[in-house]
py3Dmol code that shows the C-alpha trace and the ligand (Angstrom):
import py3Dmol

protein = """\
ATOM      1  CA  MET A   1      22.208 204.182 315.106  1.00  0.00           C
ATOM      2  CA  LYS A   2      22.886 206.052 311.899  1.00  0.00           C
ATOM      3  CA  ILE A   3      25.768 208.525 312.205  1.00  0.00           C
ATOM      4  CA  LYS A   4      25.721 211.694 310.113  1.00  0.00           C
ATOM      5  CA  ILE A   5      28.959 213.604 309.842  1.00  0.00           C
ATOM      6  CA  ILE A   6      29.342 217.291 309.068  1.00  0.00           C
ATOM      7  CA  PRO A   7      32.913 217.469 307.728  1.00  0.00           C
ATOM      8  CA  VAL A   8      35.018 220.584 308.251  1.00  0.00           C
ATOM      9  CA  PHE A   9      38.315 220.446 306.334  1.00  0.00           C
ATOM     10  CA  LEU A  10      40.968 222.526 308.022  1.00  0.00           C
ATOM     11  CA  PRO A  11      43.742 224.178 306.056  1.00  0.00           C
ATOM     12  CA  GLU A  12      46.956 222.408 305.160  1.00  0.00           C
ATOM     13  CA  ASN A  13      49.042 224.764 307.275  1.00  0.00           C
ATOM     14  CA  GLN A  14      47.715 222.920 310.329  1.00  0.00           C
ATOM     15  CA  CYS A  15      50.196 220.171 309.446  1.00  0.00           C
ATOM     16  CA  PRO A  16      53.991 220.589 309.667  1.00  0.00           C
ATOM     17  CA  PHE A  17      54.760 217.122 308.290  1.00  0.00           C
ATOM     18  CA  THR A  18      55.567 215.927 304.803  1.00  0.00           C
ATOM     19  CA  CYS A  19      54.471 212.316 304.602  1.00  0.00           C
ATOM     20  CA  LYS A  20      55.722 211.110 301.256  1.00  0.00           C
ATOM     21  CA  PHE A  21      52.275 210.083 299.992  1.00  0.00           C
ATOM     22  CA  CYS A  22      50.417 213.217 301.083  1.00  0.00           C
ATOM     23  CA  ASN A  23      49.089 216.107 299.055  1.00  0.00           C
ATOM     24  CA  VAL A  24      46.230 217.491 301.156  1.00  0.00           C
ATOM     25  CA  LYS A  25      45.185 220.009 298.486  1.00  0.00           C
ATOM     26  CA  VAL A  26      44.701 217.301 295.862  1.00  0.00           C
ATOM     27  CA  ALA A  27      43.156 214.750 298.254  1.00  0.00           C
ATOM     28  CA  ASN A  28      40.650 217.104 299.888  1.00  0.00           C
ATOM     29  CA  GLY A  29      40.244 219.699 297.163  1.00  0.00           C
ATOM     30  CA  GLU A  30      40.354 223.426 297.792  1.00  0.00           C
ATOM     31  CA  VAL A  31      37.648 223.298 300.426  1.00  0.00           C
ATOM     32  CA  SER A  32      39.626 224.133 303.520  1.00  0.00           C
ATOM     33  CA  ILE A  33      38.035 226.641 305.840  1.00  0.00           C
ATOM     34  CA  SER A  34      39.097 227.893 309.217  1.00  0.00           C
ATOM     35  CA  SER A  35      37.235 231.068 310.227  1.00  0.00           C
ATOM     36  CA  LYS A  36      34.602 230.708 312.927  1.00  0.00           C
ATOM     37  CA  GLY A  37      31.954 232.308 310.729  1.00  0.00           C
ATOM     38  CA  ASP A  38      32.639 229.955 307.818  1.00  0.00           C
ATOM     39  CA  ILE A  39      32.492 226.902 310.068  1.00  0.00           C
ATOM     40  CA  GLU A  40      29.194 228.036 311.613  1.00  0.00           C
ATOM     41  CA  LYS A  41      27.726 228.647 308.152  1.00  0.00           C
ATOM     42  CA  LEU A  42      28.757 225.169 307.060  1.00  0.00           C
ATOM     43  CA  ILE A  43      27.281 223.534 310.179  1.00  0.00           C
ATOM     44  CA  ASP A  44      24.004 225.468 309.821  1.00  0.00           C
ATOM     45  CA  LYS A  45      23.667 224.537 306.162  1.00  0.00           C
ATOM     46  CA  SER A  46      24.421 220.834 306.746  1.00  0.00           C
ATOM     47  CA  LEU A  47      22.155 220.599 309.796  1.00  0.00           C
ATOM     48  CA  LYS A  48      19.216 221.928 307.801  1.00  0.00           C
ATOM     49  CA  THR A  49      19.360 218.898 305.501  1.00  0.00           C
ATOM     50  CA  ILE A  50      20.306 216.335 308.160  1.00  0.00           C
ATOM     51  CA  GLU A  51      17.574 217.419 310.595  1.00  0.00           C
ATOM     52  CA  GLU A  52      15.004 217.152 307.848  1.00  0.00           C
ATOM     53  CA  LYS A  53      16.101 213.790 306.413  1.00  0.00           C
ATOM     54  CA  TYR A  54      17.656 212.017 309.409  1.00  0.00           C
ATOM     55  CA  PRO A  55      16.141 213.505 312.591  1.00  0.00           C
ATOM     56  CA  ASP A  56      17.166 210.482 314.704  1.00  0.00           C
ATOM     57  CA  ALA A  57      20.772 210.245 313.480  1.00  0.00           C
ATOM     58  CA  PHE A  58      23.746 210.766 315.799  1.00  0.00           C
ATOM     59  CA  LYS A  59      25.147 214.023 314.444  1.00  0.00           C
ATOM     60  CA  GLU A  60      28.865 214.748 314.646  1.00  0.00           C
ATOM     61  CA  VAL A  61      30.838 217.764 313.462  1.00  0.00           C
ATOM     62  CA  ALA A  62      34.146 216.356 312.190  1.00  0.00           C
ATOM     63  CA  PHE A  63      37.417 218.233 311.934  1.00  0.00           C
ATOM     64  CA  PHE A  64      39.462 216.666 309.121  1.00  0.00           C
ATOM     65  CA  GLY A  65      42.591 217.617 307.188  1.00  0.00           C
ATOM     66  CA  GLY A  66      46.013 218.565 308.442  1.00  0.00           C
ATOM     67  CA  THR A  67      46.819 217.584 312.006  1.00  0.00           C
ATOM     68  CA  PHE A  68      44.110 218.934 314.293  1.00  0.00           C
ATOM     69  CA  THR A  69      46.064 218.549 317.527  1.00  0.00           C
ATOM     70  CA  TYR A  70      49.256 220.143 316.199  1.00  0.00           C
ATOM     71  CA  GLY A  71      48.114 223.611 317.277  1.00  0.00           C
ATOM     72  CA  SER A  72      48.223 225.019 320.815  1.00  0.00           C
ATOM     73  CA  PHE A  73      45.562 223.977 323.340  1.00  0.00           C
ATOM     74  CA  GLU A  74      43.949 227.391 322.793  1.00  0.00           C
ATOM     75  CA  GLU A  75      43.684 226.812 319.040  1.00  0.00           C
ATOM     76  CA  ILE A  76      42.280 223.308 319.535  1.00  0.00           C
ATOM     77  CA  GLU A  77      39.753 224.630 322.061  1.00  0.00           C
ATOM     78  CA  ASP A  78      38.797 227.520 319.770  1.00  0.00           C
ATOM     79  CA  TYR A  79      37.669 225.047 317.114  1.00  0.00           C
ATOM     80  CA  LEU A  80      35.893 222.792 319.613  1.00  0.00           C
ATOM     81  CA  LYS A  81      34.133 225.775 321.230  1.00  0.00           C
ATOM     82  CA  ILE A  82      32.476 226.681 317.920  1.00  0.00           C
ATOM     83  CA  VAL A  83      30.454 223.463 318.161  1.00  0.00           C
ATOM     84  CA  GLN A  84      29.448 223.790 321.844  1.00  0.00           C
ATOM     85  CA  PRO A  85      26.302 225.940 321.318  1.00  0.00           C
ATOM     86  CA  TYR A  86      24.984 223.336 318.854  1.00  0.00           C
ATOM     87  CA  ILE A  87      25.630 220.570 321.393  1.00  0.00           C
ATOM     88  CA  GLU A  88      23.964 222.561 324.198  1.00  0.00           C
ATOM     89  CA  LYS A  89      20.859 223.016 322.035  1.00  0.00           C
ATOM     90  CA  GLY A  90      20.849 219.272 321.220  1.00  0.00           C
ATOM     91  CA  ARG A  91      21.316 219.878 317.501  1.00  0.00           C
ATOM     92  CA  VAL A  92      24.737 218.169 317.391  1.00  0.00           C
ATOM     93  CA  ASP A  93      25.546 215.069 319.473  1.00  0.00           C
ATOM     94  CA  GLY A  94      29.322 215.025 319.403  1.00  0.00           C
ATOM     95  CA  ILE A  95      32.568 215.995 317.705  1.00  0.00           C
ATOM     96  CA  ARG A  96      34.795 213.807 315.581  1.00  0.00           C
ATOM     97  CA  VAL A  97      38.463 214.680 315.340  1.00  0.00           C
ATOM     98  CA  SER A  98      41.092 213.271 313.024  1.00  0.00           C
ATOM     99  CA  THR A  99      44.738 213.408 314.039  1.00  0.00           C
ATOM    100  CA  ARG A 100      48.134 211.708 314.146  1.00  0.00           C
ATOM    101  CA  PRO A 101      48.980 209.136 316.823  1.00  0.00           C
ATOM    102  CA  ASP A 102      52.025 211.117 317.999  1.00  0.00           C
ATOM    103  CA  PHE A 103      49.926 214.241 318.627  1.00  0.00           C
ATOM    104  CA  PHE A 104      47.568 212.671 321.108  1.00  0.00           C
ATOM    105  CA  ASP A 105      48.219 212.295 324.835  1.00  0.00           C
ATOM    106  CA  GLU A 106      46.502 212.448 328.244  1.00  0.00           C
ATOM    107  CA  LYS A 107      46.266 216.259 328.200  1.00  0.00           C
ATOM    108  CA  ILE A 108      44.662 216.351 324.757  1.00  0.00           C
ATOM    109  CA  ALA A 109      42.297 213.551 325.768  1.00  0.00           C
ATOM    110  CA  GLU A 110      41.151 215.719 328.716  1.00  0.00           C
ATOM    111  CA  VAL A 111      40.575 218.719 326.419  1.00  0.00           C
ATOM    112  CA  PHE A 112      38.556 216.490 324.103  1.00  0.00           C
ATOM    113  CA  LYS A 113      36.427 215.137 326.948  1.00  0.00           C
ATOM    114  CA  LYS A 114      35.753 218.653 328.250  1.00  0.00           C
ATOM    115  CA  HIS A 115      34.370 219.633 324.833  1.00  0.00           C
ATOM    116  CA  ALA A 116      32.223 216.581 324.032  1.00  0.00           C
ATOM    117  CA  VAL A 117      34.535 214.952 321.500  1.00  0.00           C
ATOM    118  CA  SER A 118      32.922 211.585 320.807  1.00  0.00           C
ATOM    119  CA  THR A 119      35.154 210.008 318.159  1.00  0.00           C
ATOM    120  CA  VAL A 120      38.903 210.141 317.525  1.00  0.00           C
ATOM    121  CA  GLU A 121      40.248 209.033 314.155  1.00  0.00           C
ATOM    122  CA  PHE A 122      43.938 208.234 313.827  1.00  0.00           C
ATOM    123  CA  GLY A 123      45.871 208.343 310.580  1.00  0.00           C
ATOM    124  CA  VAL A 124      47.851 205.161 311.232  1.00  0.00           C
ATOM    125  CA  GLN A 125      48.377 203.900 307.645  1.00  0.00           C
ATOM    126  CA  SER A 126      50.296 200.849 308.930  1.00  0.00           C
ATOM    127  CA  PHE A 127      51.511 199.527 312.281  1.00  0.00           C
ATOM    128  CA  ASN A 128      54.738 198.381 310.640  1.00  0.00           C
ATOM    129  CA  SER A 129      57.620 200.687 311.574  1.00  0.00           C
ATOM    130  CA  GLY A 130      59.549 199.894 308.369  1.00  0.00           C
ATOM    131  CA  VAL A 131      56.583 200.965 306.220  1.00  0.00           C
ATOM    132  CA  LEU A 132      56.069 204.110 308.317  1.00  0.00           C
ATOM    133  CA  LYS A 133      59.740 205.038 308.050  1.00  0.00           C
ATOM    134  CA  GLU A 134      59.718 204.566 304.269  1.00  0.00           C
ATOM    135  CA  ALA A 135      56.686 206.880 304.053  1.00  0.00           C
ATOM    136  CA  ARG A 136      58.392 209.399 306.389  1.00  0.00           C
ATOM    137  CA  ARG A 137      55.494 209.389 308.831  1.00  0.00           C
ATOM    138  CA  GLY A 138      57.649 210.529 311.734  1.00  0.00           C
ATOM    139  CA  HIS A 139      56.399 207.945 314.258  1.00  0.00           C
ATOM    140  CA  ASN A 140      56.613 204.194 314.610  1.00  0.00           C
ATOM    141  CA  GLY A 141      54.044 201.427 314.967  1.00  0.00           C
ATOM    142  CA  GLU A 142      54.308 201.296 318.759  1.00  0.00           C
ATOM    143  CA  LYS A 143      53.344 204.980 319.002  1.00  0.00           C
ATOM    144  CA  ALA A 144      50.280 204.287 316.875  1.00  0.00           C
ATOM    145  CA  LYS A 145      49.194 201.437 319.144  1.00  0.00           C
ATOM    146  CA  GLU A 146      49.773 203.532 322.286  1.00  0.00           C
ATOM    147  CA  ALA A 147      47.575 206.345 320.950  1.00  0.00           C
ATOM    148  CA  VAL A 148      44.750 203.986 319.984  1.00  0.00           C
ATOM    149  CA  LYS A 149      44.845 202.320 323.412  1.00  0.00           C
ATOM    150  CA  LEU A 150      44.797 205.702 325.149  1.00  0.00           C
ATOM    151  CA  SER A 151      41.807 206.855 323.110  1.00  0.00           C
ATOM    152  CA  LEU A 152      39.892 203.648 323.885  1.00  0.00           C
ATOM    153  CA  LYS A 153      40.812 203.939 327.568  1.00  0.00           C
ATOM    154  CA  HIS A 154      39.211 207.377 327.660  1.00  0.00           C
ATOM    155  CA  GLY A 155      36.022 206.004 326.132  1.00  0.00           C
ATOM    156  CA  PHE A 156      36.228 207.713 322.730  1.00  0.00           C
ATOM    157  CA  LYS A 157      34.856 205.823 319.766  1.00  0.00           C
ATOM    158  CA  THR A 158      38.111 205.152 317.992  1.00  0.00           C
ATOM    159  CA  SER A 159      38.831 204.837 314.310  1.00  0.00           C
ATOM    160  CA  VAL A 160      41.994 203.798 312.507  1.00  0.00           C
ATOM    161  CA  HIS A 161      42.852 204.876 308.991  1.00  0.00           C
ATOM    162  CA  LEU A 162      44.894 202.225 307.155  1.00  0.00           C
ATOM    163  CA  MET A 163      46.445 202.106 303.722  1.00  0.00           C
ATOM    164  CA  ILE A 164      47.210 199.128 301.504  1.00  0.00           C
ATOM    165  CA  GLY A 165      50.009 198.855 298.955  1.00  0.00           C
ATOM    166  CA  LEU A 166      52.497 201.310 300.473  1.00  0.00           C
ATOM    167  CA  PRO A 167      56.172 200.681 299.691  1.00  0.00           C
ATOM    168  CA  ARG A 168      57.381 197.783 301.880  1.00  0.00           C
ATOM    169  CA  GLN A 169      53.778 196.952 302.875  1.00  0.00           C
ATOM    170  CA  SER A 170      53.586 193.374 301.558  1.00  0.00           C
ATOM    171  CA  GLU A 171      50.435 191.241 301.766  1.00  0.00           C
ATOM    172  CA  GLU A 172      51.752 189.762 305.003  1.00  0.00           C
ATOM    173  CA  VAL A 173      52.411 193.211 306.479  1.00  0.00           C
ATOM    174  CA  PHE A 174      48.957 194.483 305.498  1.00  0.00           C
ATOM    175  CA  LEU A 175      47.207 191.448 306.972  1.00  0.00           C
ATOM    176  CA  ASN A 176      49.253 191.902 310.116  1.00  0.00           C
ATOM    177  CA  ASP A 177      48.037 195.540 310.215  1.00  0.00           C
ATOM    178  CA  ILE A 178      44.492 194.166 310.048  1.00  0.00           C
ATOM    179  CA  LYS A 179      45.200 191.676 312.841  1.00  0.00           C
ATOM    180  CA  GLN A 180      46.651 194.380 315.087  1.00  0.00           C
ATOM    181  CA  THR A 181      43.678 196.641 314.374  1.00  0.00           C
ATOM    182  CA  ILE A 182      41.297 193.842 315.418  1.00  0.00           C
ATOM    183  CA  ASP A 183      43.363 192.997 318.510  1.00  0.00           C
ATOM    184  CA  LEU A 184      43.272 196.644 319.624  1.00  0.00           C
ATOM    185  CA  GLY A 185      39.455 196.554 319.582  1.00  0.00           C
ATOM    186  CA  VAL A 186      38.850 199.731 317.575  1.00  0.00           C
ATOM    187  CA  ASP A 187      35.315 200.706 316.560  1.00  0.00           C
ATOM    188  CA  TYR A 188      35.830 201.818 312.970  1.00  0.00           C
ATOM    189  CA  VAL A 189      38.331 201.536 310.155  1.00  0.00           C
ATOM    190  CA  ARG A 190      38.855 203.473 306.957  1.00  0.00           C
ATOM    191  CA  ILE A 191      41.086 201.898 304.337  1.00  0.00           C
ATOM    192  CA  HIS A 192      42.320 203.340 301.108  1.00  0.00           C
ATOM    193  CA  PRO A 193      44.807 202.020 298.608  1.00  0.00           C
ATOM    194  CA  PHE A 194      48.098 203.849 298.329  1.00  0.00           C
ATOM    195  CA  VAL A 195      48.039 206.084 295.255  1.00  0.00           C
ATOM    196  CA  VAL A 196      50.853 208.306 294.055  1.00  0.00           C
ATOM    197  CA  LEU A 197      49.559 211.871 293.914  1.00  0.00           C
ATOM    198  CA  LYS A 198      51.256 214.590 291.941  1.00  0.00           C
ATOM    199  CA  ASP A 199      53.778 216.816 293.734  1.00  0.00           C
ATOM    200  CA  THR A 200      54.395 214.314 296.523  1.00  0.00           C
ATOM    201  CA  GLU A 201      57.753 212.952 297.610  1.00  0.00           C
ATOM    202  CA  PHE A 202      56.841 209.513 296.304  1.00  0.00           C
ATOM    203  CA  ALA A 203      56.030 211.101 292.927  1.00  0.00           C
ATOM    204  CA  LYS A 204      59.426 212.812 292.889  1.00  0.00           C
ATOM    205  CA  GLU A 205      61.110 209.486 293.699  1.00  0.00           C
ATOM    206  CA  GLY A 206      59.288 207.828 290.784  1.00  0.00           C
ATOM    207  CA  VAL A 207      57.497 205.320 293.051  1.00  0.00           C
ATOM    208  CA  LYS A 208      54.647 203.424 291.376  1.00  0.00           C
ATOM    209  CA  ALA A 209      51.617 202.335 293.427  1.00  0.00           C
ATOM    210  CA  PRO A 210      50.000 198.918 292.810  1.00  0.00           C
ATOM    211  CA  ASP A 211      46.966 198.691 290.537  1.00  0.00           C
ATOM    212  CA  CYS A 212      43.531 197.556 291.759  1.00  0.00           C
ATOM    213  CA  GLY A 213      44.129 194.090 290.307  1.00  0.00           C
ATOM    214  CA  ASP A 214      47.205 193.682 292.538  1.00  0.00           C
ATOM    215  CA  ILE A 215      45.475 194.508 295.795  1.00  0.00           C
ATOM    216  CA  VAL A 216      41.738 193.872 295.588  1.00  0.00           C
ATOM    217  CA  GLU A 217      41.855 190.198 296.718  1.00  0.00           C
ATOM    218  CA  ILE A 218      44.068 191.078 299.702  1.00  0.00           C
ATOM    219  CA  LEU A 219      41.901 194.074 300.572  1.00  0.00           C
ATOM    220  CA  ALA A 220      38.781 191.855 300.410  1.00  0.00           C
ATOM    221  CA  LYS A 221      40.359 189.438 302.876  1.00  0.00           C
ATOM    222  CA  GLY A 222      41.277 192.312 305.231  1.00  0.00           C
ATOM    223  CA  VAL A 223      37.768 193.802 305.060  1.00  0.00           C
ATOM    224  CA  TYR A 224      36.220 190.383 305.672  1.00  0.00           C
ATOM    225  CA  LEU A 225      38.346 189.695 308.748  1.00  0.00           C
ATOM    226  CA  LEU A 226      37.582 193.149 310.180  1.00  0.00           C
ATOM    227  CA  LYS A 227      33.827 192.819 309.699  1.00  0.00           C
ATOM    228  CA  LYS A 228      33.823 189.255 311.023  1.00  0.00           C
ATOM    229  CA  SER A 229      35.457 190.608 314.193  1.00  0.00           C
ATOM    230  CA  GLY A 230      32.828 193.315 314.565  1.00  0.00           C
ATOM    231  CA  VAL A 231      34.970 196.247 313.378  1.00  0.00           C
ATOM    232  CA  GLU A 232      32.927 198.571 311.187  1.00  0.00           C
ATOM    233  CA  VAL A 233      34.584 199.490 307.884  1.00  0.00           C
ATOM    234  CA  ILE A 234      33.231 203.001 307.384  1.00  0.00           C
ATOM    235  CA  LYS A 235      35.065 203.892 304.199  1.00  0.00           C
ATOM    236  CA  LEU A 236      36.866 202.060 301.418  1.00  0.00           C
ATOM    237  CA  GLY A 237      38.897 204.133 298.999  1.00  0.00           C
ATOM    238  CA  LEU A 238      39.580 207.815 298.680  1.00  0.00           C
ATOM    239  CA  GLN A 239      36.648 210.209 298.666  1.00  0.00           C
ATOM    240  CA  PRO A 240      36.429 211.411 295.043  1.00  0.00           C
ATOM    241  CA  THR A 241      36.947 215.162 294.683  1.00  0.00           C
ATOM    242  CA  ASP A 242      37.170 217.388 291.609  1.00  0.00           C
ATOM    243  CA  SER A 243      40.878 217.844 292.263  1.00  0.00           C
ATOM    244  CA  LEU A 244      41.495 214.086 292.522  1.00  0.00           C
ATOM    245  CA  ASN A 245      39.451 213.497 289.379  1.00  0.00           C
ATOM    246  CA  SER A 246      41.288 216.138 287.382  1.00  0.00           C
ATOM    247  CA  SER A 247      43.735 214.750 284.895  1.00  0.00           C
ATOM    248  CA  GLY A 248      47.289 214.259 286.169  1.00  0.00           C
ATOM    249  CA  SER A 249      46.413 214.292 289.897  1.00  0.00           C
ATOM    250  CA  VAL A 250      46.684 210.534 290.458  1.00  0.00           C
ATOM    251  CA  LEU A 251      49.874 209.272 288.866  1.00  0.00           C
ATOM    252  CA  SER A 252      49.443 205.592 289.751  1.00  0.00           C
ATOM    253  CA  GLY A 253      47.559 203.232 292.042  1.00  0.00           C
ATOM    254  CA  CYS A 254      44.060 201.989 292.686  1.00  0.00           C
ATOM    255  CA  TYR A 255      41.868 205.105 292.615  1.00  0.00           C
ATOM    256  CA  HIS A 256      38.539 203.436 291.890  1.00  0.00           C
ATOM    257  CA  GLN A 257      35.168 205.166 292.149  1.00  0.00           C
ATOM    258  CA  SER A 258      33.397 201.884 293.068  1.00  0.00           C
ATOM    259  CA  LEU A 259      36.017 200.272 295.266  1.00  0.00           C
ATOM    260  CA  LYS A 260      33.505 199.085 297.870  1.00  0.00           C
ATOM    261  CA  HIS A 261      31.392 197.411 295.192  1.00  0.00           C
ATOM    262  CA  LEU A 262      34.501 195.758 293.740  1.00  0.00           C
ATOM    263  CA  VAL A 263      35.769 194.502 297.120  1.00  0.00           C
ATOM    264  CA  PHE A 264      32.355 193.255 298.253  1.00  0.00           C
ATOM    265  CA  SER A 265      31.885 191.508 294.887  1.00  0.00           C
ATOM    266  CA  VAL A 266      35.077 189.532 295.575  1.00  0.00           C
ATOM    267  CA  ILE A 267      33.828 188.569 299.056  1.00  0.00           C
ATOM    268  CA  TYR A 268      30.361 187.598 297.824  1.00  0.00           C
ATOM    269  CA  ARG A 269      31.951 185.583 295.013  1.00  0.00           C
ATOM    270  CA  ARG A 270      33.814 183.566 297.606  1.00  0.00           C
ATOM    271  CA  PHE A 271      30.576 183.082 299.537  1.00  0.00           C
ATOM    272  CA  LEU A 272      28.761 181.899 296.380  1.00  0.00           C
ATOM    273  CA  GLU A 273      31.589 179.458 295.633  1.00  0.00           C
ATOM    274  CA  LYS A 274      31.167 177.955 299.093  1.00  0.00           C
ATOM    275  CA  LEU A 275      27.385 177.593 298.625  1.00  0.00           C
ATOM    276  CA  ILE A 276      27.806 175.942 295.227  1.00  0.00           C
ATOM    277  CA  LYS A 277      30.431 173.575 296.628  1.00  0.00           C
ATOM    278  CA  ASN A 278      27.934 172.609 299.353  1.00  0.00           C
ATOM    279  CA  GLU A 279      25.300 171.996 296.642  1.00  0.00           C
ATOM    280  CA  ILE A 280      22.936 174.765 297.815  1.00  0.00           C
ATOM    281  CA  LYS A 281      20.476 175.362 294.963  1.00  0.00           C
ATOM    282  CA  GLU A 282      18.551 178.445 296.108  1.00  0.00           C
ATOM    283  CA  ILE A 283      19.008 181.405 298.456  1.00  0.00           C
ATOM    284  CA  ALA A 284      17.163 184.633 299.277  1.00  0.00           C
ATOM    285  CA  VAL A 285      18.945 187.932 299.941  1.00  0.00           C
ATOM    286  CA  SER A 286      18.179 191.565 300.698  1.00  0.00           C
ATOM    287  CA  PRO A 287      17.459 193.498 297.459  1.00  0.00           C
ATOM    288  CA  SER A 288      20.140 195.980 298.534  1.00  0.00           C
ATOM    289  CA  ASP A 289      22.783 193.224 298.415  1.00  0.00           C
ATOM    290  CA  LEU A 290      21.866 191.833 295.008  1.00  0.00           C
ATOM    291  CA  SER A 291      24.482 193.952 293.224  1.00  0.00           C
ATOM    292  CA  TYR A 292      27.226 192.347 295.353  1.00  0.00           C
ATOM    293  CA  PHE A 293      26.005 188.862 294.409  1.00  0.00           C
ATOM    294  CA  LYS A 294      25.930 189.828 290.735  1.00  0.00           C
ATOM    295  CA  GLY A 295      29.318 191.434 291.149  1.00  0.00           C
ATOM    296  CA  TYR A 296      30.896 194.612 289.856  1.00  0.00           C
ATOM    297  CA  LYS A 297      30.236 194.767 286.104  1.00  0.00           C
ATOM    298  CA  GLY A 298      28.602 191.330 286.362  1.00  0.00           C
ATOM    299  CA  MET A 299      31.818 189.633 287.442  1.00  0.00           C
ATOM    300  CA  ASN A 300      29.921 186.907 289.353  1.00  0.00           C
ATOM    301  CA  ALA A 301      27.540 186.098 286.455  1.00  0.00           C
ATOM    302  CA  ASP A 302      29.097 182.631 285.954  1.00  0.00           C
ATOM    303  CA  LEU A 303      28.241 181.675 289.559  1.00  0.00           C
ATOM    304  CA  ILE A 304      24.779 183.306 289.632  1.00  0.00           C
ATOM    305  CA  GLU A 305      23.856 180.940 286.784  1.00  0.00           C
ATOM    306  CA  LYS A 306      24.448 177.975 289.075  1.00  0.00           C
ATOM    307  CA  ILE A 307      22.261 179.044 292.006  1.00  0.00           C
ATOM    308  CA  VAL A 308      18.839 180.716 292.246  1.00  0.00           C
ATOM    309  CA  VAL A 309      19.169 184.057 294.046  1.00  0.00           C
ATOM    310  CA  LYS A 310      15.809 185.520 295.086  1.00  0.00           C
ATOM    311  CA  THR A 311      15.301 188.835 296.846  1.00  0.00           C
ATOM    312  CA  ASP A 312      13.244 189.384 299.982  1.00  0.00           C
ATOM    313  CA  ASN A 313      12.752 192.732 301.759  1.00  0.00           C
ATOM    314  CA  LYS A 314      12.504 191.005 305.121  1.00  0.00           C
ATOM    315  CA  ILE A 315      16.099 189.788 304.980  1.00  0.00           C
ATOM    316  CA  GLU A 316      18.644 192.042 306.634  1.00  0.00           C
ATOM    317  CA  ARG A 317      21.555 193.405 304.625  1.00  0.00           C
ATOM    318  CA  GLU A 318      24.569 191.067 304.552  1.00  0.00           C
ATOM    319  CA  ASN A 319      22.338 188.128 305.554  1.00  0.00           C
ATOM    320  CA  VAL A 320      21.266 185.202 303.388  1.00  0.00           C
ATOM    321  CA  LEU A 321      18.316 182.863 303.821  1.00  0.00           C
ATOM    322  CA  ILE A 322      19.282 179.254 303.099  1.00  0.00           C
ATOM    323  CA  GLY A 323      16.281 176.992 303.532  1.00  0.00           C
ATOM    324  CA  GLU A 324      14.829 178.055 306.885  1.00  0.00           C
ATOM    325  CA  THR A 325      18.066 179.487 308.244  1.00  0.00           C
ATOM    326  CA  GLU A 326      19.298 183.078 307.940  1.00  0.00           C
ATOM    327  CA  VAL A 327      23.098 183.313 308.016  1.00  0.00           C
ATOM    328  CA  SER A 328      25.413 186.310 307.889  1.00  0.00           C
ATOM    329  CA  VAL A 329      27.886 186.450 304.998  1.00  0.00           C
ATOM    330  CA  PHE A 330      30.409 188.006 307.378  1.00  0.00           C
ATOM    331  CA  LYS A 331      30.114 185.307 310.034  1.00  0.00           C
ATOM    332  CA  GLU A 332      31.082 182.427 307.749  1.00  0.00           C
ATOM    333  CA  SER A 333      34.649 181.143 307.619  1.00  0.00           C
ATOM    334  CA  LEU A 334      35.522 182.340 304.123  1.00  0.00           C
ATOM    335  CA  TYR A 335      39.156 183.183 304.759  1.00  0.00           C
ATOM    336  CA  ASP A 336      40.184 180.924 307.647  1.00  0.00           C
TER     337      ASP A 336
END
"""
ligand_1 = """\
8
LIG
S 50.385 214.138 308.892
Fe 48.539 213.876 307.624
S 48.148 215.887 306.671
Fe 50.246 215.901 307.492
S 51.530 215.353 305.745
Fe 51.098 213.462 306.876
S 49.251 212.597 305.938
Fe 49.438 214.734 305.249
"""
view = py3Dmol.view(width=600, height=400)
view.addModel(protein, "pdb")
view.setStyle({"model": 0}, {"cartoon": {"style": "trace"}})
view.addModel(ligand_1, "xyz")
view.setStyle({"model": 1}, {"stick": {}})
view.zoomTo()
view.show()
């Protein structure tokens, strides 16, 4: 089922931490709101469009930004209560909440259940305690795993937010983060490359984040393994905002407007290589996937010349018809 999210970005003062990579104002833009009236206005406005265009979608109001569960139970409930009338009228189906692993426990899980929270997203970044310590996250990898397990135990759809390219997060560490994410059995993952934002601790320390060229192959492998295991990758890369796009906001790192296209092009290139090696001469694909076969900026043009790629509306996205058989790109063994 299609999920439509109505994002509410809460103000930075919700968060007392200073993770070395974080600058909420630059990452989210100056869109934070917190008054009940403002939140209701935003929900009403978004619902108007969603109800018209996607009447059958599962609609979630999502509280992002800062650390949602840092406040008192009363504050948390005050936010959740704003959404209850919409849920009672059947206009909203659930609530999505984003928080830190160390600010989630049994009591908070009960509050969430009482108020129809459907999805919990954890800012994990990495399960490696050395990486977390270097980034001054304030919790270790074990805490992150505990929180994810607790959320799953309570039946919340559970999402993990990972980063790639953080200081001390080698290829091996990142792929181990992917493995642990799969082993935990989470529903969704968001991944974005580490970028150094202005006015952050990492910026002050003169840390340089890796470029896209340094990480894209590793990221492609991670995304492939997640999808092959049935974990949905709901977002790749940072959401572009005016503040992120303004000059001088991103000091270094892979801030790429078409990161998904780039990563999928790498995966589909690997798939094409396998087909060509197996002497497959012709395939048919969904028209929506053709751009991945061609590759970002035509990067797979040399391979497309060697195999006939036809399009067919009847073929599902991420599937390929080879002869009489339809196979899934993400069920092949491209990285084993
Ligand atoms: S906990 Fe989240 S919002 Fe707070 S500083 Fe760290 S990354 Fe930023």
